[in-house]
C-alpha positions in Angstrom: -186.7 126.7 33.2 -187.1 123.5 36.6 -184.8 120.5 35.8 -187.9 118.1 35.2 -188.8 120.1 32.1 -185.1 121.4 30.9 -184.4 117.5 30.7 -187.2 116.5 28.6 -186.0 119.3 26.3 -182.9 119.1 26.5 -183.0 114.4 25.7 -185.5 115.7 22.8 -182.8 118.1 21.1 -180.2 115.3 21.4 -182.5 113.0 20.5 -182.9 115.4 16.9 -179.2 115.4 16.4 -178.6 111.5 16.8 -181.8 110.7 14.6 -180.4 113.3 11.9 -177.3 111.3 11.6 -179.1 108.4 11.8 -180.9 108.9 8.3 -179.3 108.2 5.1 -179.9 111.5 3.8 -180.0 113.7 6.8 -181.5 116.9 6.3 -179.4 119.8 8.0 -180.6 122.1 11.1 -181.6 125.3 9.7 -180.3 128.0 10.8 -183.1 128.8 13.6 -183.2 125.2 15.0 -179.2 125.2 15.6 -179.5 128.1 17.4 -182.5 127.2 19.4 -181.2 123.6 20.3 -177.7 125.6 21.3 -179.4 128.0 23.5 -181.4 124.5 25.5 -178.4 123.4 25.5 -176.0 126.4 27.0 -179.2 127.5 29.2 -179.5 124.2 30.7 -175.9 124.2 31.6 -175.9 127.4 33.0 -178.5 126.9 35.5 -177.4 123.3 36.1 -173.5 124.0 36.3 -173.1 120.4 38.4 -174.4 118.6 35.1 -170.5 120.0 33.6 -168.8 119.5 36.4 -169.7 115.9 36.9 -168.8 115.0 33.3 -165.5 116.8 33.7 -165.1 114.8 36.6 -166.2 111.5 34.5 -163.9 112.2 31.8 -160.7 112.5 34.4 -162.0 109.3 35.8 -161.7 107.4 32.9 -158.8 109.2 32.1 -157.0 108.0 34.9 -158.1 104.4 34.6 -156.9 104.2 30.7 -153.6 105.2 32.2 -153.3 102.7 34.3 -154.1 100.0 32.3 -151.7 101.0 29.8 -149.1 101.3 32.5 -150.5 97.9 33.8 -149.9 95.9 30.7 -146.7 98.0 30.2 -145.6 96.6 33.3 -146.0 93.7 32.8 -144.4 93.4 28.8 -141.4 95.1 30.7 -140.0 92.9 33.9 -137.3 91.3 32.4 -136.0 94.5 31.6 -137.3 96.2 34.9 -136.0 93.6 36.9 -132.9 91.9 35.3 -131.3 94.2 32.8 -127.5 93.5 32.9 -127.3 97.5 32.8 -128.3 98.2 36.2 -127.2 98.8 39.9 -128.3 96.3 42.2 -128.5 97.1 45.8 -129.7 95.5 49.1 -130.2 91.8 48.7 -129.6 90.3 45.3 -131.4 87.5 46.0 -134.5 89.2 47.5 -137.6 88.4 47.5 -139.0 91.8 46.3 -138.0 94.0 44.0 -138.3 97.6 44.2 -136.9 99.4 40.7 -135.9 103.1 41.1 -135.4 105.7 37.9 -133.6 108.6 39.0 -132.0 112.0 38.1 -128.4 112.8 39.6 -129.3 116.3 39.4 -132.9 115.9 41.0 -133.3 117.4 44.4 -135.9 114.8 45.4 -134.2 111.9 43.9 -131.4 113.0 46.5 -134.0 113.3 49.4 -135.6 110.0 48.0 -131.5 108.5 48.8 -132.2 108.2 52.4 -135.6 106.7 52.4 -133.9 104.0 49.9 -130.9 103.5 52.4 -133.9 103.4 55.2 -135.6 100.4 53.4 -132.3 98.5 52.3 -131.3 99.3 56.2 -134.7 97.7 58.0 -135.3 94.6 54.9 -132.4 92.2 55.0 -135.0 90.7 52.2 -135.6 93.9 49.7 -133.6 94.0 46.4 -133.2 97.3 44.9 -132.7 98.2 41.3 -131.5 101.9 40.2 -132.1 103.0 37.0 -130.2 106.4 35.6 -133.0 108.3 34.3 -131.7 111.7 33.3 -133.9 113.8 32.1 -132.7 116.9 33.5 -130.4 117.8 30.8 -126.9 117.7 29.3 -125.3 117.2 32.8 -127.3 114.5 33.7 -127.0 113.1 30.6 -123.1 113.4 31.7 -123.0 112.0 35.4 -125.3 109.1 34.2 -123.0 108.0 31.7 -120.2 108.3 33.9 -121.5 105.9 36.2 -122.9 103.6 34.0 -119.4 103.2 32.9 -118.1 102.7 36.3 -120.0 99.8 36.6 -117.3 97.9 34.3 -114.7 98.8 36.7 -116.5 98.4 40.1 -118.3 94.8 41.9 -120.5 94.4 44.3 -121.8 97.1 47.1 -118.5 99.4 45.5 -121.4 99.9 42.9 -123.8 101.5 44.9 -121.0 103.3 47.2 -120.2 105.5 43.8 -124.0 105.9 43.5 -124.4 107.1 46.5 -121.4 109.5 46.8 -122.2 110.9 43.2 -126.0 111.5 44.1 -125.2 113.6 47.4 -122.6 115.7 45.8 -123.2 119.3 46.5 -124.2 121.9 43.1 -125.0 120.3 39.9 -123.8 117.0 39.3 -121.9 116.3 35.4 -119.1 114.3 34.3 -116.6 116.7 36.2 -118.6 115.4 39.8 -118.1 111.9 38.5 -114.7 111.8 37.9 -113.7 113.5 41.2 -116.1 110.8 43.0 -114.1 108.3 40.4 -110.6 109.2 41.5 -111.7 109.0 45.5 -112.5 105.4 44.6 -109.4 104.7 42.9 -111.1 104.0 39.0 -108.9 104.2 36.2 -110.3 107.8 34.8 -108.8 107.0 31.1 -111.0 104.1 30.9 -113.4 105.7 32.8 -113.7 108.3 29.8 -113.5 106.2 27.0 -116.1 103.6 28.5 -118.9 106.5 29.0 -118.9 106.9 25.3 -118.6 103.2 24.5 -121.8 101.4 23.0 -122.8 99.6 26.5 -123.3 102.7 28.0 -125.4 103.9 25.4 -127.6 100.6 25.3 -128.3 100.9 28.7 -129.2 104.7 29.1 -131.3 104.0 25.6 -133.1 101.0 27.5 -134.0 103.3 30.4 -135.3 106.1 28.1 -137.5 103.2 26.4 -138.7 101.8 29.3 -139.6 105.6 31.2 -141.5 106.5 28.1 -143.3 103.0 28.2 -144.2 103.2 31.6 -145.1 106.8 31.6 -142.9 108.7 33.6 -143.3 112.4 33.6 -140.1 112.8 36.6 -138.0 111.7 39.1 -137.7 109.7 40.9 -140.3 107.1 40.2 -140.5 103.6 41.7 -142.2 100.4 40.5 -142.5 97.7 43.0 -145.0 94.2 41.9 -147.8 96.6 39.6 -147.8 99.5 40.8 -145.3 102.8 40.1 -145.0 105.0 42.5 -143.9 108.8 41.8 -142.1 111.0 43.5 -140.5 111.4 47.2 -143.4 109.9 49.1 -141.2 108.9 52.1 -140.3 105.5 53.5 -143.8 104.4 54.7 -145.6 103.7 51.4 -143.0 102.4 49.9 -142.9 100.3 53.2 -146.7 99.5 52.7 -146.4 98.7 49.4 -143.5 96.4 50.1 -145.4 94.3 52.6 -149.0 94.3 50.4 -146.8 92.8 47.4 -145.3 90.2 49.4 -148.7 89.4 51.5 -151.0 88.7 48.4 -148.8 89.6 45.1 -150.2 93.1 44.2 -149.4 96.5 45.6 -152.5 97.3 47.4 -154.7 93.8 49.6 
């Protein structure tokens, strides 16, 4: 059946269905009518598969747009917790004009790769403020490591907090409580206090807050960066992040 002839028939079939629904007491289609309509629709889609492909593409587009709008709303609502939580590790310039937030897991290989990017960004941009958020999603050992890292913040000050983070993230093999204790000993921390603090309410509150933020923002893995109104998933490298930072400085948005 040619396309110009099949379209009116399909429209008629759909119109019949709509009209039936709109009636106060709709008369159901007979089995013969239903089979005829289904046959017409099936034949049309088989002969014109691009219609179905276009519909799927449009559905995916709408889903992505819905997700983008939801993330934008979540970012707006979560600014205080994202940027200025008392639980966070802050690196770079604490008074910087742009804040980049990173959600990470100590056992995430891509996070280890992204660490060199973060270090390069801090070194090359004296106005950049970086917020590091523990987001342990890769099992119990990751949770242990994050508990110890957040607890270590209670004994460390200034750049030493970020130094602990870097040393632990650069550890070889699986990172867990034992690895964190090893790094803590190297940096002269009180281990008894560290282990006690790791189970304390402040650490639990910090990790719960980060989990809540990650869920609200729809994060599905690590690393994930938040800059301005943009969420950047994955270890994308220095240049895309640097461009986003420049755009936020220029126009207040992640893409000018």
